[in-house]
mmCIF file of the protein (N, C-alpha, C, O) and its ligand, coordinates in Angstrom:
data_MODEL
# 
_entry.id   MODEL 
# 
loop_
_entity.id 
_entity.type 
_entity.pdbx_number_of_molecules 
1 polymer     1 
2 non-polymer 1 
# 
_entity_poly.entity_id                      1 
_entity_poly.type                           'polypeptide(L)' 
_entity_poly.nstd_linkage                   no 
_entity_poly.nstd_monomer                   no 
_entity_poly.pdbx_seq_one_letter_code       MLEDKIIKVTCPKCGTQMSEAASFFKKPGKSCPGCGRQFTTERFKRAIEEAENLA 
_entity_poly.pdbx_seq_one_letter_code_can   MLEDKIIKVTCPKCGTQMSEAASFFKKPGKSCPGCGRQFTTERFKRAIEEAENLA 
_entity_poly.pdbx_strand_id                 A 
# 
loop_
_entity_poly_seq.entity_id 
_entity_poly_seq.num 
_entity_poly_seq.mon_id 
_entity_poly_seq.hetero 
1 1  MET n 
1 2  LEU n 
1 3  GLU n 
1 4  ASP n 
1 5  LYS n 
1 6  ILE n 
1 7  ILE n 
1 8  LYS n 
1 9  VAL n 
1 10 THR n 
1 11 CYS n 
1 12 PRO n 
1 13 LYS n 
1 14 CYS n 
1 15 GLY n 
1 16 THR n 
1 17 GLN n 
1 18 MET n 
1 19 SER n 
1 20 GLU n 
1 21 ALA n 
1 22 ALA n 
1 23 SER n 
1 24 PHE n 
1 25 PHE n 
1 26 LYS n 
1 27 LYS n 
1 28 PRO n 
1 29 GLY n 
1 30 LYS n 
1 31 SER n 
1 32 CYS n 
1 33 PRO n 
1 34 GLY n 
1 35 CYS n 
1 36 GLY n 
1 37 ARG n 
1 38 GLN n 
1 39 PHE n 
1 40 THR n 
1 41 THR n 
1 42 GLU n 
1 43 ARG n 
1 44 PHE n 
1 45 LYS n 
1 46 ARG n 
1 47 ALA n 
1 48 ILE n 
1 49 GLU n 
1 50 GLU n 
1 51 ALA n 
1 52 GLU n 
1 53 ASN n 
1 54 LEU n 
1 55 ALA n 
# 
loop_
_struct_asym.id 
_struct_asym.entity_id 
A 1 
B 2 
# 
loop_
_chem_comp.id 
_chem_comp.type 
_chem_comp.mon_nstd_flag 
ALA 'L-peptide linking' y 
ARG 'L-peptide linking' y 
ASN 'L-peptide linking' y 
ASP 'L-peptide linking' y 
CYS 'L-peptide linking' y 
GLN 'L-peptide linking' y 
GLU 'L-peptide linking' y 
GLY 'peptide linking'   y 
ILE 'L-peptide linking' y 
LEU 'L-peptide linking' y 
LYS 'L-peptide linking' y 
MET 'L-peptide linking' y 
PHE 'L-peptide linking' y 
PRO 'L-peptide linking' y 
SER 'L-peptide linking' y 
THR 'L-peptide linking' y 
VAL 'L-peptide linking' y 
ZN  non-polymer         . 
# 
_pdbx_entity_nonpoly.entity_id   2 
_pdbx_entity_nonpoly.name        ? 
_pdbx_entity_nonpoly.comp_id     ZN 
# 
_pdbx_nonpoly_scheme.asym_id         B 
_pdbx_nonpoly_scheme.entity_id       2 
_pdbx_nonpoly_scheme.mon_id          ZN 
_pdbx_nonpoly_scheme.ndb_seq_num     1 
_pdbx_nonpoly_scheme.pdb_seq_num     101 
_pdbx_nonpoly_scheme.auth_seq_num    101 
_pdbx_nonpoly_scheme.pdb_mon_id      ZN 
_pdbx_nonpoly_scheme.auth_mon_id     ZN 
_pdbx_nonpoly_scheme.pdb_strand_id   A 
_pdbx_nonpoly_scheme.pdb_ins_code    . 
# 
loop_
_atom_site.group_PDB 
_atom_site.id 
_atom_site.type_symbol 
_atom_site.label_atom_id 
_atom_site.label_alt_id 
_atom_site.label_comp_id 
_atom_site.label_asym_id 
_atom_site.label_entity_id 
_atom_site.label_seq_id 
_atom_site.pdbx_PDB_ins_code 
_atom_site.Cartn_x 
_atom_site.Cartn_y 
_atom_site.Cartn_z 
_atom_site.occupancy 
_atom_site.B_iso_or_equiv 
_atom_site.pdbx_formal_charge 
_atom_site.auth_seq_id 
_atom_site.auth_comp_id 
_atom_site.auth_asym_id 
_atom_site.auth_atom_id 
_atom_site.pdbx_PDB_model_num 
ATOM   1   N  N  . MET A 1 1  ? -17.477 5.086  9.433   1.00 0.00 ? 1   MET A N  1 
ATOM   2   C  CA . MET A 1 1  ? -16.146 4.646  9.600   1.00 0.00 ? 1   MET A CA 1 
ATOM   3   C  C  . MET A 1 1  ? -15.583 3.620  8.772   1.00 0.00 ? 1   MET A C  1 
ATOM   4   O  O  . MET A 1 1  ? -16.201 2.556  8.731   1.00 0.00 ? 1   MET A O  1 
ATOM   5   N  N  . LEU A 1 2  ? -14.607 3.727  8.154   1.00 0.00 ? 2   LEU A N  1 
ATOM   6   C  CA . LEU A 1 2  ? -14.077 2.781  7.196   1.00 0.00 ? 2   LEU A CA 1 
ATOM   7   C  C  . LEU A 1 2  ? -13.521 1.405  8.136   1.00 0.00 ? 2   LEU A C  1 
ATOM   8   O  O  . LEU A 1 2  ? -12.832 1.432  9.155   1.00 0.00 ? 2   LEU A O  1 
ATOM   9   N  N  . GLU A 1 3  ? -13.987 0.415  7.527   1.00 0.00 ? 3   GLU A N  1 
ATOM   10  C  CA . GLU A 1 3  ? -13.132 -1.008 8.221   1.00 0.00 ? 3   GLU A CA 1 
ATOM   11  C  C  . GLU A 1 3  ? -11.724 -1.153 7.692   1.00 0.00 ? 3   GLU A C  1 
ATOM   12  O  O  . GLU A 1 3  ? -11.233 -0.742 6.640   1.00 0.00 ? 3   GLU A O  1 
ATOM   13  N  N  . ASP A 1 4  ? -11.202 -1.838 8.682   1.00 0.00 ? 4   ASP A N  1 
ATOM   14  C  CA . ASP A 1 4  ? -9.699  -2.058 8.293   1.00 0.00 ? 4   ASP A CA 1 
ATOM   15  C  C  . ASP A 1 4  ? -9.663  -3.149 7.413   1.00 0.00 ? 4   ASP A C  1 
ATOM   16  O  O  . ASP A 1 4  ? -9.374  -4.235 7.917   1.00 0.00 ? 4   ASP A O  1 
ATOM   17  N  N  . LYS A 1 5  ? -9.893  -3.102 6.207   1.00 0.00 ? 5   LYS A N  1 
ATOM   18  C  CA . LYS A 1 5  ? -9.775  -4.291 5.717   1.00 0.00 ? 5   LYS A CA 1 
ATOM   19  C  C  . LYS A 1 5  ? -8.389  -4.750 4.972   1.00 0.00 ? 5   LYS A C  1 
ATOM   20  O  O  . LYS A 1 5  ? -7.584  -3.863 4.690   1.00 0.00 ? 5   LYS A O  1 
ATOM   21  N  N  . ILE A 1 6  ? -8.115  -5.991 4.675   1.00 0.00 ? 6   ILE A N  1 
ATOM   22  C  CA . ILE A 1 6  ? -6.884  -6.560 3.896   1.00 0.00 ? 6   ILE A CA 1 
ATOM   23  C  C  . ILE A 1 6  ? -6.936  -6.260 2.669   1.00 0.00 ? 6   ILE A C  1 
ATOM   24  O  O  . ILE A 1 6  ? -7.870  -6.700 1.999   1.00 0.00 ? 6   ILE A O  1 
ATOM   25  N  N  . ILE A 1 7  ? -5.932  -5.428 2.077   1.00 0.00 ? 7   ILE A N  1 
ATOM   26  C  CA . ILE A 1 7  ? -5.835  -5.217 1.001   1.00 0.00 ? 7   ILE A CA 1 
ATOM   27  C  C  . ILE A 1 7  ? -4.343  -5.825 0.286   1.00 0.00 ? 7   ILE A C  1 
ATOM   28  O  O  . ILE A 1 7  ? -3.339  -6.124 0.934   1.00 0.00 ? 7   ILE A O  1 
ATOM   29  N  N  . LYS A 1 8  ? -4.482  -5.909 -1.075  1.00 0.00 ? 8   LYS A N  1 
ATOM   30  C  CA . LYS A 1 8  ? -3.182  -6.466 -1.725  1.00 0.00 ? 8   LYS A CA 1 
ATOM   31  C  C  . LYS A 1 8  ? -2.557  -5.427 -2.648  1.00 0.00 ? 8   LYS A C  1 
ATOM   32  O  O  . LYS A 1 8  ? -3.130  -5.120 -3.694  1.00 0.00 ? 8   LYS A O  1 
ATOM   33  N  N  . VAL A 1 9  ? -1.424  -4.888 -2.298  1.00 0.00 ? 9   VAL A N  1 
ATOM   34  C  CA . VAL A 1 9  ? -0.842  -3.642 -2.995  1.00 0.00 ? 9   VAL A CA 1 
ATOM   35  C  C  . VAL A 1 9  ? 0.590   -4.095 -3.640  1.00 0.00 ? 9   VAL A C  1 
ATOM   36  O  O  . VAL A 1 9  ? 1.568   -4.413 -2.962  1.00 0.00 ? 9   VAL A O  1 
ATOM   37  N  N  . THR A 1 10 ? 0.545   -4.071 -5.031  1.00 0.00 ? 10  THR A N  1 
ATOM   38  C  CA . THR A 1 10 ? 1.817   -4.324 -5.671  1.00 0.00 ? 10  THR A CA 1 
ATOM   39  C  C  . THR A 1 10 ? 2.954   -3.046 -5.648  1.00 0.00 ? 10  THR A C  1 
ATOM   40  O  O  . THR A 1 10 ? 2.435   -1.973 -5.957  1.00 0.00 ? 10  THR A O  1 
ATOM   41  N  N  . CYS A 1 11 ? 3.919   -2.999 -5.442  1.00 0.00 ? 11  CYS A N  1 
ATOM   42  C  CA . CYS A 1 11 ? 4.844   -2.012 -5.324  1.00 0.00 ? 11  CYS A CA 1 
ATOM   43  C  C  . CYS A 1 11 ? 5.265   -1.470 -6.717  1.00 0.00 ? 11  CYS A C  1 
ATOM   44  O  O  . CYS A 1 11 ? 6.122   -2.077 -7.360  1.00 0.00 ? 11  CYS A O  1 
ATOM   45  N  N  . PRO A 1 12 ? 4.652   -0.280 -7.227  1.00 0.00 ? 12  PRO A N  1 
ATOM   46  C  CA . PRO A 1 12 ? 4.919   0.312  -8.522  1.00 0.00 ? 12  PRO A CA 1 
ATOM   47  C  C  . PRO A 1 12 ? 6.207   0.259  -8.888  1.00 0.00 ? 12  PRO A C  1 
ATOM   48  O  O  . PRO A 1 12 ? 6.422   0.422  -10.090 1.00 0.00 ? 12  PRO A O  1 
ATOM   49  N  N  . LYS A 1 13 ? 7.394   0.020  -7.972  1.00 0.00 ? 13  LYS A N  1 
ATOM   50  C  CA . LYS A 1 13 ? 8.695   0.384  -8.338  1.00 0.00 ? 13  LYS A CA 1 
ATOM   51  C  C  . LYS A 1 13 ? 9.419   -1.109 -8.765  1.00 0.00 ? 13  LYS A C  1 
ATOM   52  O  O  . LYS A 1 13 ? 10.084  -1.330 -9.777  1.00 0.00 ? 13  LYS A O  1 
ATOM   53  N  N  . CYS A 1 14 ? 9.080   -2.036 -7.691  1.00 0.00 ? 14  CYS A N  1 
ATOM   54  C  CA . CYS A 1 14 ? 9.880   -3.346 -7.831  1.00 0.00 ? 14  CYS A CA 1 
ATOM   55  C  C  . CYS A 1 14 ? 8.739   -4.543 -7.878  1.00 0.00 ? 14  CYS A C  1 
ATOM   56  O  O  . CYS A 1 14 ? 9.134   -5.707 -7.949  1.00 0.00 ? 14  CYS A O  1 
ATOM   57  N  N  . GLY A 1 15 ? 7.584   -4.307 -7.846  1.00 0.00 ? 15  GLY A N  1 
ATOM   58  C  CA . GLY A 1 15 ? 6.688   -5.210 -8.058  1.00 0.00 ? 15  GLY A CA 1 
ATOM   59  C  C  . GLY A 1 15 ? 6.528   -6.311 -6.862  1.00 0.00 ? 15  GLY A C  1 
ATOM   60  O  O  . GLY A 1 15 ? 5.994   -7.402 -7.059  1.00 0.00 ? 15  GLY A O  1 
ATOM   61  N  N  . THR A 1 16 ? 6.989   -5.950 -5.752  1.00 0.00 ? 16  THR A N  1 
ATOM   62  C  CA . THR A 1 16 ? 6.689   -6.656 -4.594  1.00 0.00 ? 16  THR A CA 1 
ATOM   63  C  C  . THR A 1 16 ? 5.285   -6.645 -4.232  1.00 0.00 ? 16  THR A C  1 
ATOM   64  O  O  . THR A 1 16 ? 4.591   -5.641 -4.394  1.00 0.00 ? 16  THR A O  1 
ATOM   65  N  N  . GLN A 1 17 ? 4.851   -7.716 -3.751  1.00 0.00 ? 17  GLN A N  1 
ATOM   66  C  CA . GLN A 1 17 ? 3.225   -7.817 -3.439  1.00 0.00 ? 17  GLN A CA 1 
ATOM   67  C  C  . GLN A 1 17 ? 3.148   -7.877 -1.834  1.00 0.00 ? 17  GLN A C  1 
ATOM   68  O  O  . GLN A 1 17 ? 3.829   -8.656 -1.168  1.00 0.00 ? 17  GLN A O  1 
ATOM   69  N  N  . MET A 1 18 ? 2.333   -7.058 -1.356  1.00 0.00 ? 18  MET A N  1 
ATOM   70  C  CA . MET A 1 18 ? 2.175   -7.018 0.081   1.00 0.00 ? 18  MET A CA 1 
ATOM   71  C  C  . MET A 1 18 ? 0.558   -7.008 0.246   1.00 0.00 ? 18  MET A C  1 
ATOM   72  O  O  . MET A 1 18 ? -0.228  -6.319 -0.405  1.00 0.00 ? 18  MET A O  1 
ATOM   73  N  N  . SER A 1 19 ? 0.232   -8.003 1.344   1.00 0.00 ? 19  SER A N  1 
ATOM   74  C  CA . SER A 1 19 ? -1.173  -7.999 1.861   1.00 0.00 ? 19  SER A CA 1 
ATOM   75  C  C  . SER A 1 19 ? -1.048  -7.552 3.210   1.00 0.00 ? 19  SER A C  1 
ATOM   76  O  O  . SER A 1 19 ? -0.429  -8.218 4.039   1.00 0.00 ? 19  SER A O  1 
ATOM   77  N  N  . GLU A 1 20 ? -1.587  -6.484 3.478   1.00 0.00 ? 20  GLU A N  1 
ATOM   78  C  CA . GLU A 1 20 ? -1.757  -5.795 4.971   1.00 0.00 ? 20  GLU A CA 1 
ATOM   79  C  C  . GLU A 1 20 ? -3.166  -5.191 5.042   1.00 0.00 ? 20  GLU A C  1 
ATOM   80  O  O  . GLU A 1 20 ? -3.946  -5.059 4.098   1.00 0.00 ? 20  GLU A O  1 
ATOM   81  N  N  . ALA A 1 21 ? -3.355  -4.850 6.320   1.00 0.00 ? 21  ALA A N  1 
ATOM   82  C  CA . ALA A 1 21 ? -4.484  -3.977 6.429   1.00 0.00 ? 21  ALA A CA 1 
ATOM   83  C  C  . ALA A 1 21 ? -4.454  -2.591 5.973   1.00 0.00 ? 21  ALA A C  1 
ATOM   84  O  O  . ALA A 1 21 ? -3.505  -1.857 6.248   1.00 0.00 ? 21  ALA A O  1 
ATOM   85  N  N  . ALA A 1 22 ? -5.463  -2.203 5.283   1.00 0.00 ? 22  ALA A N  1 
ATOM   86  C  CA . ALA A 1 22 ? -5.486  -0.937 4.738   1.00 0.00 ? 22  ALA A CA 1 
ATOM   87  C  C  . ALA A 1 22 ? -4.824  0.132  5.486   1.00 0.00 ? 22  ALA A C  1 
ATOM   88  O  O  . ALA A 1 22 ? -4.175  0.974  4.866   1.00 0.00 ? 22  ALA A O  1 
ATOM   89  N  N  . SER A 1 23 ? -4.927  0.179  6.750   1.00 0.00 ? 23  SER A N  1 
ATOM   90  C  CA . SER A 1 23 ? -4.447  1.412  7.677   1.00 0.00 ? 23  SER A CA 1 
ATOM   91  C  C  . SER A 1 23 ? -2.857  1.192  7.735   1.00 0.00 ? 23  SER A C  1 
ATOM   92  O  O  . SER A 1 23 ? -2.103  2.143  7.942   1.00 0.00 ? 23  SER A O  1 
ATOM   93  N  N  . PHE A 1 24 ? -2.407  -0.077 7.545   1.00 0.00 ? 24  PHE A N  1 
ATOM   94  C  CA . PHE A 1 24 ? -0.653  -0.215 7.590   1.00 0.00 ? 24  PHE A CA 1 
ATOM   95  C  C  . PHE A 1 24 ? -0.111  0.554  6.521   1.00 0.00 ? 24  PHE A C  1 
ATOM   96  O  O  . PHE A 1 24 ? 0.876   1.237  6.795   1.00 0.00 ? 24  PHE A O  1 
ATOM   97  N  N  . PHE A 1 25 ? -0.661  0.588  5.088   1.00 0.00 ? 25  PHE A N  1 
ATOM   98  C  CA . PHE A 1 25 ? -0.330  1.386  4.270   1.00 0.00 ? 25  PHE A CA 1 
ATOM   99  C  C  . PHE A 1 25 ? -0.219  2.830  4.337   1.00 0.00 ? 25  PHE A C  1 
ATOM   100 O  O  . PHE A 1 25 ? 0.476   3.482  3.558   1.00 0.00 ? 25  PHE A O  1 
ATOM   101 N  N  . LYS A 1 26 ? -0.935  3.337  5.306   1.00 0.00 ? 26  LYS A N  1 
ATOM   102 C  CA . LYS A 1 26 ? -1.174  4.885  5.651   1.00 0.00 ? 26  LYS A CA 1 
ATOM   103 C  C  . LYS A 1 26 ? -0.383  5.114  6.664   1.00 0.00 ? 26  LYS A C  1 
ATOM   104 O  O  . LYS A 1 26 ? -0.183  6.314  6.848   1.00 0.00 ? 26  LYS A O  1 
ATOM   105 N  N  . LYS A 1 27 ? 0.184   4.344  7.451   1.00 0.00 ? 27  LYS A N  1 
ATOM   106 C  CA . LYS A 1 27 ? 0.967   4.755  8.490   1.00 0.00 ? 27  LYS A CA 1 
ATOM   107 C  C  . LYS A 1 27 ? 2.319   5.483  7.956   1.00 0.00 ? 27  LYS A C  1 
ATOM   108 O  O  . LYS A 1 27 ? 3.022   5.067  7.034   1.00 0.00 ? 27  LYS A O  1 
ATOM   109 N  N  . PRO A 1 28 ? 2.550   6.727  8.772   1.00 0.00 ? 28  PRO A N  1 
ATOM   110 C  CA . PRO A 1 28 ? 3.763   7.355  8.246   1.00 0.00 ? 28  PRO A CA 1 
ATOM   111 C  C  . PRO A 1 28 ? 4.945   6.643  8.520   1.00 0.00 ? 28  PRO A C  1 
ATOM   112 O  O  . PRO A 1 28 ? 5.050   6.020  9.577   1.00 0.00 ? 28  PRO A O  1 
ATOM   113 N  N  . GLY A 1 29 ? 5.984   6.670  7.556   1.00 0.00 ? 29  GLY A N  1 
ATOM   114 C  CA . GLY A 1 29 ? 7.227   6.006  7.729   1.00 0.00 ? 29  GLY A CA 1 
ATOM   115 C  C  . GLY A 1 29 ? 7.410   4.596  7.216   1.00 0.00 ? 29  GLY A C  1 
ATOM   116 O  O  . GLY A 1 29 ? 8.520   4.087  7.055   1.00 0.00 ? 29  GLY A O  1 
ATOM   117 N  N  . LYS A 1 30 ? 6.180   3.950  6.950   1.00 0.00 ? 30  LYS A N  1 
ATOM   118 C  CA . LYS A 1 30 ? 6.185   2.665  6.092   1.00 0.00 ? 30  LYS A CA 1 
ATOM   119 C  C  . LYS A 1 30 ? 6.751   2.762  4.608   1.00 0.00 ? 30  LYS A C  1 
ATOM   120 O  O  . LYS A 1 30 ? 6.552   3.648  3.778   1.00 0.00 ? 30  LYS A O  1 
ATOM   121 N  N  . SER A 1 31 ? 7.471   1.665  4.512   1.00 0.00 ? 31  SER A N  1 
ATOM   122 C  CA . SER A 1 31 ? 7.978   1.444  2.935   1.00 0.00 ? 31  SER A CA 1 
ATOM   123 C  C  . SER A 1 31 ? 8.040   0.041  2.494   1.00 0.00 ? 31  SER A C  1 
ATOM   124 O  O  . SER A 1 31 ? 7.739   -0.831 3.308   1.00 0.00 ? 31  SER A O  1 
ATOM   125 N  N  . CYS A 1 32 ? 8.378   -0.262 1.356   1.00 0.00 ? 32  CYS A N  1 
ATOM   126 C  CA . CYS A 1 32 ? 8.204   -1.365 0.620   1.00 0.00 ? 32  CYS A CA 1 
ATOM   127 C  C  . CYS A 1 32 ? 9.315   -2.044 1.102   1.00 0.00 ? 32  CYS A C  1 
ATOM   128 O  O  . CYS A 1 32 ? 10.418  -1.500 1.044   1.00 0.00 ? 32  CYS A O  1 
ATOM   129 N  N  . PRO A 1 33 ? 9.163   -3.320 1.638   1.00 0.00 ? 33  PRO A N  1 
ATOM   130 C  CA . PRO A 1 33 ? 10.105  -4.232 2.139   1.00 0.00 ? 33  PRO A CA 1 
ATOM   131 C  C  . PRO A 1 33 ? 11.131  -4.653 1.009   1.00 0.00 ? 33  PRO A C  1 
ATOM   132 O  O  . PRO A 1 33 ? 12.223  -5.096 1.364   1.00 0.00 ? 33  PRO A O  1 
ATOM   133 N  N  . GLY A 1 34 ? 10.823  -4.532 -0.366  1.00 0.00 ? 34  GLY A N  1 
ATOM   134 C  CA . GLY A 1 34 ? 11.543  -5.021 -1.321  1.00 0.00 ? 34  GLY A CA 1 
ATOM   135 C  C  . GLY A 1 34 ? 12.633  -4.018 -1.798  1.00 0.00 ? 34  GLY A C  1 
ATOM   136 O  O  . GLY A 1 34 ? 13.789  -4.347 -2.065  1.00 0.00 ? 34  GLY A O  1 
ATOM   137 N  N  . CYS A 1 35 ? 12.062  -2.586 -1.885  1.00 0.00 ? 35  CYS A N  1 
ATOM   138 C  CA . CYS A 1 35 ? 13.058  -1.549 -2.491  1.00 0.00 ? 35  CYS A CA 1 
ATOM   139 C  C  . CYS A 1 35 ? 13.184  -0.421 -1.488  1.00 0.00 ? 35  CYS A C  1 
ATOM   140 O  O  . CYS A 1 35 ? 14.068  0.423  -1.627  1.00 0.00 ? 35  CYS A O  1 
ATOM   141 N  N  . GLY A 1 36 ? 12.405  -0.385 -0.574  1.00 0.00 ? 36  GLY A N  1 
ATOM   142 C  CA . GLY A 1 36 ? 12.465  0.595  0.744   1.00 0.00 ? 36  GLY A CA 1 
ATOM   143 C  C  . GLY A 1 36 ? 11.844  2.064  0.013   1.00 0.00 ? 36  GLY A C  1 
ATOM   144 O  O  . GLY A 1 36 ? 12.263  3.158  0.389   1.00 0.00 ? 36  GLY A O  1 
ATOM   145 N  N  . ARG A 1 37 ? 10.830  1.934  -1.038  1.00 0.00 ? 37  ARG A N  1 
ATOM   146 C  CA . ARG A 1 37 ? 10.178  2.941  -1.246  1.00 0.00 ? 37  ARG A CA 1 
ATOM   147 C  C  . ARG A 1 37 ? 9.180   3.282  -0.632  1.00 0.00 ? 37  ARG A C  1 
ATOM   148 O  O  . ARG A 1 37 ? 8.364   2.397  -0.373  1.00 0.00 ? 37  ARG A O  1 
ATOM   149 N  N  . GLN A 1 38 ? 8.935   4.531  -0.238  1.00 0.00 ? 38  GLN A N  1 
ATOM   150 C  CA . GLN A 1 38 ? 7.938   5.066  1.016   1.00 0.00 ? 38  GLN A CA 1 
ATOM   151 C  C  . GLN A 1 38 ? 6.718   4.933  0.203   1.00 0.00 ? 38  GLN A C  1 
ATOM   152 O  O  . GLN A 1 38 ? 6.681   5.014  -1.025  1.00 0.00 ? 38  GLN A O  1 
ATOM   153 N  N  . PHE A 1 39 ? 5.606   4.695  1.084   1.00 0.00 ? 39  PHE A N  1 
ATOM   154 C  CA . PHE A 1 39 ? 4.276   4.354  0.695   1.00 0.00 ? 39  PHE A CA 1 
ATOM   155 C  C  . PHE A 1 39 ? 3.671   5.793  0.567   1.00 0.00 ? 39  PHE A C  1 
ATOM   156 O  O  . PHE A 1 39 ? 2.593   5.971  0.000   1.00 0.00 ? 39  PHE A O  1 
ATOM   157 N  N  . THR A 1 40 ? 4.342   6.729  1.067   1.00 0.00 ? 40  THR A N  1 
ATOM   158 C  CA . THR A 1 40 ? 3.758   8.242  0.839   1.00 0.00 ? 40  THR A CA 1 
ATOM   159 C  C  . THR A 1 40 ? 3.977   8.782  -0.411  1.00 0.00 ? 40  THR A C  1 
ATOM   160 O  O  . THR A 1 40 ? 3.494   9.885  -0.667  1.00 0.00 ? 40  THR A O  1 
ATOM   161 N  N  . THR A 1 41 ? 4.773   8.049  -1.413  1.00 0.00 ? 41  THR A N  1 
ATOM   162 C  CA . THR A 1 41 ? 4.774   8.596  -2.789  1.00 0.00 ? 41  THR A CA 1 
ATOM   163 C  C  . THR A 1 41 ? 3.545   8.700  -3.618  1.00 0.00 ? 41  THR A C  1 
ATOM   164 O  O  . THR A 1 41 ? 2.566   8.000  -3.360  1.00 0.00 ? 41  THR A O  1 
ATOM   165 N  N  . GLU A 1 42 ? 3.556   9.487  -4.536  1.00 0.00 ? 42  GLU A N  1 
ATOM   166 C  CA . GLU A 1 42 ? 2.324   9.830  -5.303  1.00 0.00 ? 42  GLU A CA 1 
ATOM   167 C  C  . GLU A 1 42 ? 1.914   8.320  -6.002  1.00 0.00 ? 42  GLU A C  1 
ATOM   168 O  O  . GLU A 1 42 ? 0.739   7.963  -6.080  1.00 0.00 ? 42  GLU A O  1 
ATOM   169 N  N  . ARG A 1 43 ? 2.991   7.533  -6.470  1.00 0.00 ? 43  ARG A N  1 
ATOM   170 C  CA . ARG A 1 43 ? 2.542   6.165  -7.490  1.00 0.00 ? 43  ARG A CA 1 
ATOM   171 C  C  . ARG A 1 43 ? 2.263   5.281  -6.418  1.00 0.00 ? 43  ARG A C  1 
ATOM   172 O  O  . ARG A 1 43 ? 1.600   4.309  -6.780  1.00 0.00 ? 43  ARG A O  1 
ATOM   173 N  N  . PHE A 1 44 ? 2.612   5.309  -4.992  1.00 0.00 ? 44  PHE A N  1 
ATOM   174 C  CA . PHE A 1 44 ? 2.310   4.267  -4.073  1.00 0.00 ? 44  PHE A CA 1 
ATOM   175 C  C  . PHE A 1 44 ? 0.928   4.481  -3.675  1.00 0.00 ? 44  PHE A C  1 
ATOM   176 O  O  . PHE A 1 44 ? 0.144   3.548  -3.506  1.00 0.00 ? 44  PHE A O  1 
ATOM   177 N  N  . LYS A 1 45 ? 0.575   5.921  -3.499  1.00 0.00 ? 45  LYS A N  1 
ATOM   178 C  CA . LYS A 1 45 ? -0.648  6.380  -3.143  1.00 0.00 ? 45  LYS A CA 1 
ATOM   179 C  C  . LYS A 1 45 ? -1.773  5.814  -3.731  1.00 0.00 ? 45  LYS A C  1 
ATOM   180 O  O  . LYS A 1 45 ? -2.778  5.388  -3.162  1.00 0.00 ? 45  LYS A O  1 
ATOM   181 N  N  . ARG A 1 46 ? -1.420  5.860  -5.376  1.00 0.00 ? 46  ARG A N  1 
ATOM   182 C  CA . ARG A 1 46 ? -2.473  5.419  -6.282  1.00 0.00 ? 46  ARG A CA 1 
ATOM   183 C  C  . ARG A 1 46 ? -2.621  4.084  -6.228  1.00 0.00 ? 46  ARG A C  1 
ATOM   184 O  O  . ARG A 1 46 ? -3.769  3.648  -6.312  1.00 0.00 ? 46  ARG A O  1 
ATOM   185 N  N  . ALA A 1 47 ? -1.588  3.220  -6.090  1.00 0.00 ? 47  ALA A N  1 
ATOM   186 C  CA . ALA A 1 47 ? -1.783  1.695  -6.045  1.00 0.00 ? 47  ALA A CA 1 
ATOM   187 C  C  . ALA A 1 47 ? -2.588  1.408  -4.930  1.00 0.00 ? 47  ALA A C  1 
ATOM   188 O  O  . ALA A 1 47 ? -3.502  0.601  -5.100  1.00 0.00 ? 47  ALA A O  1 
ATOM   189 N  N  . ILE A 1 48 ? -2.421  1.936  -3.773  1.00 0.00 ? 48  ILE A N  1 
ATOM   190 C  CA . ILE A 1 48 ? -3.021  1.707  -2.573  1.00 0.00 ? 48  ILE A CA 1 
ATOM   191 C  C  . ILE A 1 48 ? -4.564  2.146  -2.817  1.00 0.00 ? 48  ILE A C  1 
ATOM   192 O  O  . ILE A 1 48 ? -5.416  1.296  -2.561  1.00 0.00 ? 48  ILE A O  1 
ATOM   193 N  N  . GLU A 1 49 ? -4.900  3.164  -3.199  1.00 0.00 ? 49  GLU A N  1 
ATOM   194 C  CA . GLU A 1 49 ? -6.091  3.517  -3.724  1.00 0.00 ? 49  GLU A CA 1 
ATOM   195 C  C  . GLU A 1 49 ? -6.886  2.574  -4.455  1.00 0.00 ? 49  GLU A C  1 
ATOM   196 O  O  . GLU A 1 49 ? -8.025  2.291  -4.085  1.00 0.00 ? 49  GLU A O  1 
ATOM   197 N  N  . GLU A 1 50 ? -6.305  2.025  -5.563  1.00 0.00 ? 50  GLU A N  1 
ATOM   198 C  CA . GLU A 1 50 ? -6.795  1.091  -6.476  1.00 0.00 ? 50  GLU A CA 1 
ATOM   199 C  C  . GLU A 1 50 ? -7.096  -0.239 -5.582  1.00 0.00 ? 50  GLU A C  1 
ATOM   200 O  O  . GLU A 1 50 ? -8.190  -0.803 -5.614  1.00 0.00 ? 50  GLU A O  1 
ATOM   201 N  N  . ALA A 1 51 ? -6.054  -0.657 -4.819  1.00 0.00 ? 51  ALA A N  1 
ATOM   202 C  CA . ALA A 1 51 ? -6.295  -1.945 -4.034  1.00 0.00 ? 51  ALA A CA 1 
ATOM   203 C  C  . ALA A 1 51 ? -7.452  -1.860 -3.329  1.00 0.00 ? 51  ALA A C  1 
ATOM   204 O  O  . ALA A 1 51 ? -8.213  -2.827 -3.288  1.00 0.00 ? 51  ALA A O  1 
ATOM   205 N  N  . GLU A 1 52 ? -7.747  -0.615 -2.643  1.00 0.00 ? 52  GLU A N  1 
ATOM   206 C  CA . GLU A 1 52 ? -8.814  -0.316 -1.810  1.00 0.00 ? 52  GLU A CA 1 
ATOM   207 C  C  . GLU A 1 52 ? -10.263 -0.482 -2.295  1.00 0.00 ? 52  GLU A C  1 
ATOM   208 O  O  . GLU A 1 52 ? -11.221 -0.903 -1.645  1.00 0.00 ? 52  GLU A O  1 
ATOM   209 N  N  . ASN A 1 53 ? -10.225 -0.053 -3.609  1.00 0.00 ? 53  ASN A N  1 
ATOM   210 C  CA . ASN A 1 53 ? -11.417 0.004  -4.334  1.00 0.00 ? 53  ASN A CA 1 
ATOM   211 C  C  . ASN A 1 53 ? -11.626 -1.516 -4.833  1.00 0.00 ? 53  ASN A C  1 
ATOM   212 O  O  . ASN A 1 53 ? -12.775 -1.869 -5.097  1.00 0.00 ? 53  ASN A O  1 
ATOM   213 N  N  . LEU A 1 54 ? -10.778 -2.244 -4.943  1.00 0.00 ? 54  LEU A N  1 
ATOM   214 C  CA . LEU A 1 54 ? -10.922 -3.777 -5.397  1.00 0.00 ? 54  LEU A CA 1 
ATOM   215 C  C  . LEU A 1 54 ? -11.286 -4.499 -4.199  1.00 0.00 ? 54  LEU A C  1 
ATOM   216 O  O  . LEU A 1 54 ? -11.967 -5.503 -4.407  1.00 0.00 ? 54  LEU A O  1 
ATOM   217 N  N  . ALA A 1 55 ? -11.020 -4.253 -3.070  1.00 0.00 ? 55  ALA A N  1 
ATOM   218 C  CA . ALA A 1 55 ? -11.191 -5.148 -1.706  1.00 0.00 ? 55  ALA A CA 1 
ATOM   219 C  C  . ALA A 1 55 ? -12.668 -5.133 -1.530  1.00 0.00 ? 55  ALA A C  1 
ATOM   220 O  O  . ALA A 1 55 ? -13.183 -5.721 -0.579  1.00 0.00 ? 55  ALA A O  1 
HETATM 221 ZN ZN . ZN  B 2 .  ? 9.302   -2.033 -3.691  1.00 0.00 2 101 ZN  A ZN 1 
# 
């Protein structure tokens, strides 16, 4: 089971940085506070995966 680590994700659209638990970014309906882009988009999913690999 994966632990719920804090990861730092940068929005691929507006550059807003967010530090939240990894599970936060995977909850449906969540979006960037800066531009409102959904975390479920392909570019965001990639950014989240990269942040997880770095954590
Ligand atoms: Zn954004």
